[in-house]
N, CA, C and O atoms as a MOPAC input file, in Angstrom:
PM7 MOZYME 1SCF
protein

 N     15.75500 1    46.84600 1    34.12300 1
 C     15.45700 1    45.47400 1    34.54200 1
 C     14.82600 1    45.48800 1    35.92300 1
 O     14.98800 1    46.42900 1    36.70000 1
 N     14.11600 1    44.43500 1    36.19600 1
 C     13.50500 1    44.26700 1    37.51300 1
 C     14.59400 1    44.06800 1    38.55800 1
 O     15.66100 1    43.52600 1    38.26900 1
 N     14.30900 1    44.51500 1    39.77800 1
 C     15.23800 1    44.26000 1    40.87100 1
 C     15.21100 1    42.77300 1    41.20400 1
 O     14.38700 1    42.02300 1    40.68200 1
 N     16.11700 1    42.36200 1    42.07300 1
 C     16.27100 1    40.94000 1    42.38000 1
 C     16.03000 1    40.69700 1    43.86600 1
 O     16.43900 1    41.49600 1    44.70900 1
 N     15.37100 1    39.59800 1    44.17600 1
 C     15.12800 1    39.24000 1    45.57400 1
 C     16.31600 1    38.45000 1    46.10600 1
 O     17.13900 1    37.95200 1    45.33900 1
 N     16.39500 1    38.34300 1    47.42800 1
 C     17.49200 1    37.57200 1    48.02700 1
 C     17.41300 1    36.10300 1    47.62800 1
 O     18.44100 1    35.44800 1    47.45800 1
 N     16.19400 1    35.58400 1    47.47700 1
 C     16.03500 1    34.18300 1    47.06200 1
 C     16.56400 1    33.97300 1    45.64600 1
 O     17.23600 1    32.97900 1    45.36900 1
 N     16.25500 1    34.91700 1    44.75000 1
 C     16.75800 1    34.81500 1    43.38100 1
 C     18.28600 1    34.89400 1    43.35200 1
 O     18.93800 1    34.14800 1    42.62100 1
 N     18.85100 1    35.80400 1    44.15300 1
 C     20.30800 1    35.92600 1    44.19200 1
 C     20.93900 1    34.65600 1    44.73000 1
 O     21.93500 1    34.18700 1    44.17900 1
 N     20.39200 1    34.09100 1    45.78300 1
 C     20.93800 1    32.85400 1    46.35300 1
 C     20.96900 1    31.76100 1    45.28900 1
 O     21.96300 1    31.04700 1    45.16200 1
 N     19.88900 1    31.62800 1    44.52600 1
 C     19.84600 1    30.61300 1    43.47300 1
 C     20.92600 1    30.88200 1    42.42400 1
 O     21.59300 1    29.94900 1    41.97700 1
 N     21.10600 1    32.13400 1    42.03000 1
 C     22.14400 1    32.48800 1    41.04800 1
 C     23.52900 1    32.11400 1    41.57000 1
 O     24.34400 1    31.54700 1    40.84200 1
 N     23.78600 1    32.43700 1    42.83800 1
 C     25.08900 1    32.12000 1    43.43300 1
 C     25.27600 1    30.61100 1    43.55300 1
 O     26.33900 1    30.08700 1    43.21900 1
 N     24.24600 1    29.91100 1    44.02900 1
 C     24.33800 1    28.45200 1    44.17300 1
 C     24.55100 1    27.76300 1    42.83000 1
 O     25.29300 1    26.78500 1    42.73400 1
 N     23.88600 1    28.29000 1    41.77900 1
 C     23.99600 1    27.70300 1    40.44000 1
 C     25.22300 1    28.19500 1    39.67100 1
 O     25.47000 1    27.79300 1    38.53400 1
 N     25.98600 1    29.07900 1    40.32600 1
 C     27.19100 1    29.66200 1    39.71000 1
 C     26.88400 1    30.29000 1    38.34500 1
 O     27.62700 1    30.11800 1    37.37900 1
 N     25.76600 1    31.02200 1    38.30000 1
 C     25.38800 1    31.70200 1    37.06300 1
 C     26.40600 1    32.78500 1    36.72100 1
 O     27.10500 1    33.30400 1    37.59200 1
 N     26.47000 1    33.10700 1    35.45200 1
 C     27.40500 1    34.11400 1    34.95700 1
 C     26.73600 1    35.49200 1    34.99700 1
 O     25.90400 1    35.81000 1    34.14800 1
 N     27.10000 1    36.29000 1    35.97400 1
 C     26.62000 1    37.66100 1    36.08400 1
 C     27.66800 1    38.46400 1    36.82700 1
 O     28.56700 1    37.90000 1    37.45100 1
 N     27.55100 1    39.78000 1    36.76000 1
 C     28.49200 1    40.65900 1    37.45300 1
 C     27.84500 1    41.06900 1    38.76700 1
 O     26.69800 1    41.51600 1    38.78300 1
 N     28.57000 1    40.91800 1    39.86300 1
 C     28.04800 1    41.17000 1    41.20300 1
 C     28.90300 1    42.26000 1    41.83900 1
 O     30.10100 1    42.07300 1    42.04800 1
 N     28.28100 1    43.40200 1    42.14600 1
 C     29.01000 1    44.55200 1    42.68100 1
 C     28.41600 1    44.98500 1    44.01000 1
 O     27.20400 1    45.17100 1    44.12800 1
 N     29.26700 1    45.14300 1    45.00200 1
 C     28.90000 1    45.60800 1    46.33900 1
 C     29.37200 1    47.05100 1    46.45800 1
 O     30.56600 1    47.32400 1    46.33400 1
 N     28.43900 1    47.98500 1    46.69900 1
 C     28.79700 1    49.40700 1    46.73500 1
 C     28.98600 1    49.94800 1    48.15700 1
 O     29.01100 1    51.16100 1    48.36500 1
 N     29.11700 1    49.04700 1    49.12700 1
 C     29.38700 1    49.50600 1    50.49600 1
 C     30.84600 1    49.93600 1    50.62400 1
 O     31.67500 1    49.64800 1    49.76200 1
 N     31.13500 1    50.62600 1    51.71100 1
 C     32.51000 1    51.04300 1    51.98800 1
 C     33.37000 1    49.81100 1    52.27200 1
 O     32.85900 1    48.75400 1    52.64400 1
 N     34.68300 1    49.96600 1    52.08900 1
 C     35.60300 1    48.83800 1    52.28300 1
 C     35.45700 1    48.18600 1    53.65100 1
 O     35.45100 1    46.96000 1    53.75300 1
 N     35.33700 1    48.99500 1    54.70900 1
 C     35.25100 1    48.41400 1    56.05900 1
 C     33.95800 1    47.61200 1    56.22200 1
 O     33.94800 1    46.61200 1    56.94000 1
 N     32.87900 1    48.02500 1    55.57900 1
 C     31.62700 1    47.26000 1    55.65000 1
 C     31.79100 1    45.93500 1    54.91300 1
 O     31.34700 1    44.88500 1    55.37800 1
 N     32.43800 1    46.00900 1    53.76000 1
 C     32.66700 1    44.82500 1    52.93400 1
 C     33.53900 1    43.81300 1    53.68300 1
 O     33.29300 1    42.60800 1    53.63900 1
 N     34.57000 1    44.33300 1    54.37700 1
 C     35.47900 1    43.44800 1    55.12000 1
 C     34.76200 1    42.74100 1    56.26100 1
 O     35.10200 1    41.60600 1    56.59600 1
 N     33.76900 1    43.39900 1    56.86300 1
 C     33.02200 1    42.78500 1    57.96800 1
 C     32.17700 1    41.61200 1    57.50000 1
 O     32.05500 1    40.61700 1    58.21500 1
 N     31.58600 1    41.71500 1    56.29800 1
 C     30.69200 1    40.67400 1    55.79400 1
 C     30.47600 1    40.90800 1    54.30600 1
 O     30.11300 1    42.01100 1    53.89700 1
 N     30.69400 1    39.88500 1    53.49900 1
 C     30.44500 1    40.03700 1    52.06600 1
 C     30.04200 1    38.70700 1    51.45900 1
 O     30.23100 1    37.64600 1    52.05400 1
 N     29.48600 1    38.78900 1    50.26800 1
 C     29.01400 1    37.60300 1    49.54900 1
 C     29.91000 1    37.28000 1    48.35000 1
 O     29.54300 1    36.48200 1    47.48700 1
 N     31.08200 1    37.90600 1    48.31000 1
 C     32.02800 1    37.62900 1    47.23400 1
 C     31.90500 1    38.54200 1    46.03200 1
 O     32.51000 1    38.28500 1    44.99200 1
 N     31.13400 1    39.59800 1    46.16300 1
 C     30.97700 1    40.54600 1    45.05900 1
 C     32.22800 1    41.40500 1    44.91000 1
 O     33.05500 1    41.47900 1    45.81800 1
 N     32.35500 1    42.04900 1    43.75800 1
 C     33.39900 1    43.03800 1    43.52700 1
 C     33.05000 1    44.26500 1    44.36400 1
 O     31.92700 1    44.76000 1    44.27800 1
 N     33.97600 1    44.76300 1    45.16300 1
 C     33.69400 1    45.91500 1    46.02500 1
 C     34.11600 1    47.20700 1    45.33500 1
 O     35.30300 1    47.46200 1    45.13100 1
 N     33.11600 1    48.02000 1    44.97900 1
 C     33.35000 1    49.36600 1    44.44900 1
 C     32.46400 1    50.30500 1    45.26700 1
 O     31.27600 1    50.43500 1    44.97300 1
 N     33.02200 1    50.96000 1    46.28800 1
 C     32.21000 1    51.84600 1    47.12100 1
 C     31.45300 1    52.87800 1    46.28400 1
 O     31.96400 1    53.37800 1    45.28200 1
 N     30.23000 1    53.18600 1    46.71200 1
 C     29.35300 1    54.09600 1    45.97800 1
 C     30.07300 1    55.38300 1    45.56900 1
 O     29.91700 1    55.84600 1    44.43900 1
 N     30.84800 1    55.95400 1    46.46700 1
 C     31.55100 1    57.19400 1    46.18000 1
 C     32.62600 1    57.06500 1    45.11500 1
 O     33.07500 1    58.06600 1    44.55700 1
 N     33.04100 1    55.83100 1    44.82900 1
 C     34.07900 1    55.58300 1    43.82800 1
 C     33.52400 1    55.10700 1    42.48700 1
 O     34.25700 1    55.02800 1    41.50100 1
 N     32.24400 1    54.79500 1    42.45200 1
 C     31.65600 1    54.16900 1    41.26200 1
 C     31.89600 1    54.98400 1    39.99500 1
 O     32.30800 1    54.43200 1    38.97400 1
 N     31.64600 1    56.26700 1    40.04900 1
 C     31.83800 1    57.11300 1    38.85400 1
 C     33.29200 1    57.11500 1    38.40300 1
 O     33.57500 1    57.18600 1    37.20700 1
 N     34.21500 1    57.03600 1    39.35900 1
 C     35.64600 1    57.05700 1    39.04200 1
 C     36.15800 1    55.71100 1    38.55000 1
 O     37.21800 1    55.64000 1    37.92800 1
 N     35.41000 1    54.63800 1    38.82300 1
 C     35.85700 1    53.29900 1    38.44500 1
 C     35.01500 1    52.69100 1    37.31800 1
 O     35.07100 1    51.48400 1    37.08400 1
 N     34.24900 1    53.51000 1    36.63300 1
 C     33.42000 1    53.01700 1    35.52200 1
 C     34.24800 1    52.28800 1    34.47100 1
 O     33.77900 1    51.33000 1    33.85600 1
 N     35.47600 1    52.74500 1    34.27100 1
 C     36.34900 1    52.12200 1    33.28200 1
 C     36.56000 1    50.63300 1    33.58000 1
 O     36.72200 1    49.82600 1    32.66400 1
 N     36.55700 1    50.27900 1    34.87700 1
 C     36.78000 1    48.88500 1    35.28200 1
 C     35.62200 1    47.97400 1    34.90000 1
 O     35.80300 1    46.76700 1    34.73800 1
 N     34.43500 1    48.54700 1    34.75700 1
 C     33.26200 1    47.70400 1    34.48200 1
 C     32.62500 1    47.99400 1    33.12000 1
 O     31.57600 1    47.43500 1    32.79700 1
 N     33.24600 1    48.85500 1    32.32600 1
 C     32.65200 1    49.25500 1    31.03800 1
 C     32.39700 1    48.06400 1    30.11300 1
 O     31.48000 1    48.11000 1    29.29300 1
 N     33.18400 1    47.01300 1    30.23000 1
 C     32.99800 1    45.83900 1    29.37500 1
 C     31.75200 1    45.03400 1    29.74500 1
 O     31.38600 1    44.09900 1    29.03100 1
 N     31.09900 1    45.38800 1    30.85100 1
 C     29.92900 1    44.64400 1    31.31500 1
 C     28.61200 1    45.34800 1    30.98700 1
 O     27.57200 1    45.00600 1    31.55100 1
 N     28.64900 1    46.32500 1    30.08200 1
 C     27.43900 1    47.10400 1    29.77100 1
 C     26.26800 1    46.23500 1    29.34100 1
 O     25.11700 1    46.57400 1    29.61700 1
 N     26.53400 1    45.13000 1    28.67500 1
 C     25.45100 1    44.28100 1    28.16800 1
 C     25.26700 1    42.99800 1    28.97500 1
 O     24.49500 1    42.12100 1    28.58900 1
 N     25.97800 1    42.89400 1    30.09500 1
 C     25.83500 1    41.72300 1    30.97200 1
 C     24.90900 1    42.06700 1    32.12800 1
 O     24.75300 1    43.23500 1    32.48400 1
 N     24.30300 1    41.05200 1    32.70500 1
 C     23.48300 1    41.27300 1    33.89600 1
 C     24.40000 1    41.68000 1    35.04800 1
 O     25.40700 1    41.02700 1    35.32300 1
 N     24.03500 1    42.75600 1    35.70400 1
 C     24.79100 1    43.25100 1    36.86000 1
 C     23.84900 1    43.29700 1    38.05300 1
 O     22.75700 1    43.86000 1    37.96800 1
 N     24.26900 1    42.70600 1    39.16200 1
 C     23.50900 1    42.78900 1    40.40800 1
 C     24.28000 1    43.68800 1    41.36500 1
 O     25.44500 1    43.44000 1    41.67400 1
 N     23.60200 1    44.74000 1    41.82900 1
 C     24.19100 1    45.69400 1    42.76900 1
 C     23.69200 1    45.36800 1    44.16900 1
 O     22.52400 1    45.02500 1    44.35300 1
 N     24.57900 1    45.47700 1    45.15600 1
 C     24.13700 1    45.25900 1    46.52800 1
 C     24.80900 1    46.23200 1    47.46600 1
 O     25.89600 1    46.74000 1    47.19200 1
 N     24.13600 1    46.48700 1    48.59000 1
 C     24.70000 1    47.28000 1    49.68000 1
 C     24.13700 1    46.70500 1    50.97200 1
 O     23.73400 1    45.54200 1    51.00800 1
 N     24.10500 1    47.49100 1    52.01100 1
 C     23.62300 1    47.01000 1    53.30200 1
 C     22.12000 1    46.74600 1    53.27200 1
 O     21.66400 1    45.67700 1    53.67600 1
 N     21.34200 1    47.73900 1    52.78400 1
 C     19.88700 1    47.61700 1    52.85800 1
 C     19.17700 1    47.75600 1    51.51500 1
 O     17.96800 1    47.54300 1    51.43300 1
 N     19.90200 1    48.10400 1    50.47500 1
 C     19.30100 1    48.26400 1    49.15700 1
 C     19.16900 1    49.70400 1    48.69800 1
 O     18.83100 1    49.94700 1    47.53900 1
 N     19.43000 1    50.67300 1    49.58200 1
 C     19.27800 1    52.08700 1    49.21400 1
 C     20.42400 1    52.57000 1    48.32800 1
 O     20.18800 1    53.08400 1    47.23500 1
 N     21.66300 1    52.40700 1    48.79200 1
 C     22.82000 1    52.84400 1    47.99100 1
 C     22.88400 1    52.09100 1    46.66500 1
 O     23.16100 1    52.68200 1    45.62100 1
 N     22.62700 1    50.79700 1    46.71200 1
 C     22.70100 1    50.02100 1    45.47500 1
 C     21.58200 1    50.41000 1    44.51800 1
 O     21.75000 1    50.30300 1    43.30400 1
 N     20.44900 1    50.85700 1    45.03800 1
 C     19.39200 1    51.37600 1    44.17000 1
 C     19.84500 1    52.63100 1    43.45500 1
 O     19.58200 1    52.80500 1    42.26500 1
 N     20.53000 1    53.51200 1    44.18200 1
 C     21.09500 1    54.72200 1    43.57100 1
 C     22.16900 1    54.35800 1    42.55700 1
 O     22.25400 1    54.96900 1    41.49200 1
 N     22.99200 1    53.36100 1    42.88300 1
 C     24.04900 1    52.92100 1    41.97200 1
 C     23.44200 1    52.34700 1    40.69600 1
 O     23.95600 1    52.58400 1    39.60200 1
 N     22.35800 1    51.59700 1    40.83000 1
 C     21.66400 1    51.04300 1    39.65700 1
 C     21.21600 1    52.18100 1    38.75000 1
 O     21.46800 1    52.14900 1    37.54500 1
 N     20.55400 1    53.18300 1    39.31600 1
 C     20.07100 1    54.30600 1    38.51100 1
 C     21.23200 1    55.03700 1    37.82900 1
 O     21.12600 1    55.43100 1    36.66800 1
 N     22.33100 1    55.21500 1    38.55400 1
 C     23.50300 1    55.86700 1    37.97500 1
 C     24.04500 1    55.06500 1    36.78900 1
 O     24.31000 1    55.62900 1    35.72700 1
 N     24.20800 1    53.75700 1    36.96700 1
 C     24.74100 1    52.93500 1    35.88100 1
 C     23.81800 1    52.96100 1    34.67000 1
 O     24.28100 1    52.94900 1    33.53000 1
 N     22.51300 1    52.99600 1    34.91900 1
 C     21.57500 1    53.06900 1    33.79700 1
 C     21.78000 1    54.35600 1    32.99200 1
 O     21.64700 1    54.34800 1    31.76800 1
 N     22.09900 1    55.45000 1    33.66800 1
 C     22.34600 1    56.71100 1    32.95700 1
 C     23.64600 1    56.64200 1    32.15400 1
 O     23.86400 1    57.44500 1    31.24700 1
 N     24.50500 1    55.68500 1    32.48900 1
 C     25.78500 1    55.52300 1    31.80500 1
 C     25.71900 1    54.46400 1    30.70000 1
 O     26.74400 1    54.09300 1    30.12800 1
 N     24.52400 1    53.98700 1    30.40800 1
 C     24.35700 1    53.03800 1    29.30300 1
 C     24.33800 1    51.57500 1    29.68500 1
 O     24.28800 1    50.71500 1    28.80600 1
 N     24.37800 1    51.26700 1    30.97000 1
 C     24.26800 1    49.87700 1    31.42100 1
 C     22.77600 1    49.54800 1    31.43300 1
 O     21.99400 1    50.24300 1    32.08200 1
 N     22.37800 1    48.49100 1    30.71900 1
 C     20.94400 1    48.26100 1    30.57100 1
 C     20.41500 1    46.98700 1    31.21300 1
 O     19.24300 1    46.65100 1    31.04200 1
 N     21.25700 1    46.27500 1    31.94500 1
 C     20.79900 1    45.03900 1    32.60200 1
 C     21.18100 1    45.05300 1    34.08400 1
 O     21.71800 1    44.07500 1    34.60300 1
 N     20.90100 1    46.16200 1    34.75500 1
 C     21.29700 1    46.32200 1    36.15500 1
 C     20.11700 1    46.01200 1    37.06400 1
 O     18.99400 1    46.45500 1    36.82300 1
 N     20.39100 1    45.24300 1    38.11100 1
 C     19.35500 1    44.87200 1    39.08900 1
 C     19.86700 1    45.21900 1    40.49000 1
 O     21.05600 1    45.09300 1    40.78300 1
 N     18.95700 1    45.65100 1    41.33000 1
 C     19.28400 1    45.98800 1    42.71400 1
 C     18.82000 1    44.85700 1    43.62800 1
 O     17.71000 1    44.34900 1    43.47200 1
 N     19.66100 1    44.46500 1    44.57500 1
 C     19.27600 1    43.44600 1    45.55400 1
 C     18.35100 1    44.07900 1    46.58900 1
 O     18.77700 1    44.90500 1    47.39600 1
 N     17.09400 1    43.68600 1    46.55700 1
 C     16.09800 1    44.24200 1    47.47400 1
 C     16.41100 1    43.84500 1    48.91700 1
 O     16.52800 1    42.66000 1    49.22900 1
 N     16.54500 1    44.82900 1    49.78100 1
 C     16.83900 1    44.56000 1    51.18500 1
 C     18.30900 1    44.40800 1    51.50200 1
 O     18.69000 1    44.35000 1    52.67100 1
 N     19.15100 1    44.34300 1    50.46300 1
 C     20.59000 1    44.27600 1    50.65900 1
 C     21.07700 1    43.04900 1    51.39800 1
 O     20.37300 1    42.04700 1    51.52000 1
 N     22.30800 1    43.15800 1    51.89000 1
 C     22.92900 1    42.01900 1    52.57500 1
 C     22.20900 1    41.70600 1    53.89100 1
 O     22.23400 1    40.56500 1    54.35400 1
 N     21.57000 1    42.70900 1    54.49200 1
 C     20.80100 1    42.44700 1    55.71700 1
 C     19.68800 1    41.44100 1    55.43100 1
 O     19.51000 1    40.48200 1    56.18300 1
 N     18.95000 1    41.65200 1    54.36400 1
 C     17.86200 1    40.74100 1    53.99600 1
 C     18.40900 1    39.37400 1    53.59000 1
 O     17.79700 1    38.34600 1    53.87700 1
 N     19.56500 1    39.36600 1    52.92200 1
 C     20.16900 1    38.10200 1    52.50500 1
 C     20.54400 1    37.26400 1    53.72600 1
 O     20.23700 1    36.07300 1    53.79100 1
 N     21.20400 1    37.89000 1    54.68100 1
 C     21.60800 1    37.15300 1    55.88800 1
 C     20.38600 1    36.69200 1    56.69200 1
 O     20.39500 1    35.60400 1    57.26800 1
 N     19.35100 1    37.51200 1    56.72800 1
 C     18.12000 1    37.12200 1    57.43100 1
 C     17.49100 1    35.91800 1    56.76300 1
 O     17.01400 1    35.01100 1    57.44400 1
 N     17.48300 1    35.89600 1    55.44300 1
 C     16.94400 1    34.76000 1    54.70200 1
 C     17.76100 1    33.50000 1    55.01500 1
 O     17.19400 1    32.42800 1    55.22500 1
 N     19.06600 1    33.63100 1    55.04600 1
 C     19.93000 1    32.47000 1    55.35800 1
 C     19.64500 1    31.91900 1    56.74100 1
 O     19.62900 1    30.70400 1    56.94100 1
 N     19.41800 1    32.81600 1    57.70100 1
 C     19.14500 1    32.38500 1    59.08200 1
 C     17.84100 1    31.58200 1    59.16300 1
 O     17.68700 1    30.72200 1    60.02900 1
 N     16.91600 1    31.87000 1    58.26000 1
 C     15.60400 1    31.23000 1    58.29600 1
 C     15.52000 1    29.96700 1    57.44700 1
 O     14.46500 1    29.34100 1    57.35600 1
 N     16.64500 1    29.59700 1    56.82300 1
 C     16.64000 1    28.36100 1    56.01100 1
 C     16.73800 1    27.12800 1    56.87800 1
 O     16.74700 1    26.01000 1    56.36300 1

């Protein structure tokens, strides 16, 4: 699937759309600032696949600080049979910057 822009994600969140939202940053990063996503740190993703296996056919949006880790997480999930995974371009940094400019 195509990656997702911060504007598209904001609309999904505002409209309360039904999708799975996963933040792959470390716990301390998540605690500092988050958008309400499920926190599964990148290093734990392979070990916690069982927790998200029921979402293989649902849209999943991955996010991290800048989009790099979540891009890797997207590719990993795709190798595990998840076929509707999208990466948040620019990560939470881009999201917060967009909010500041509204």
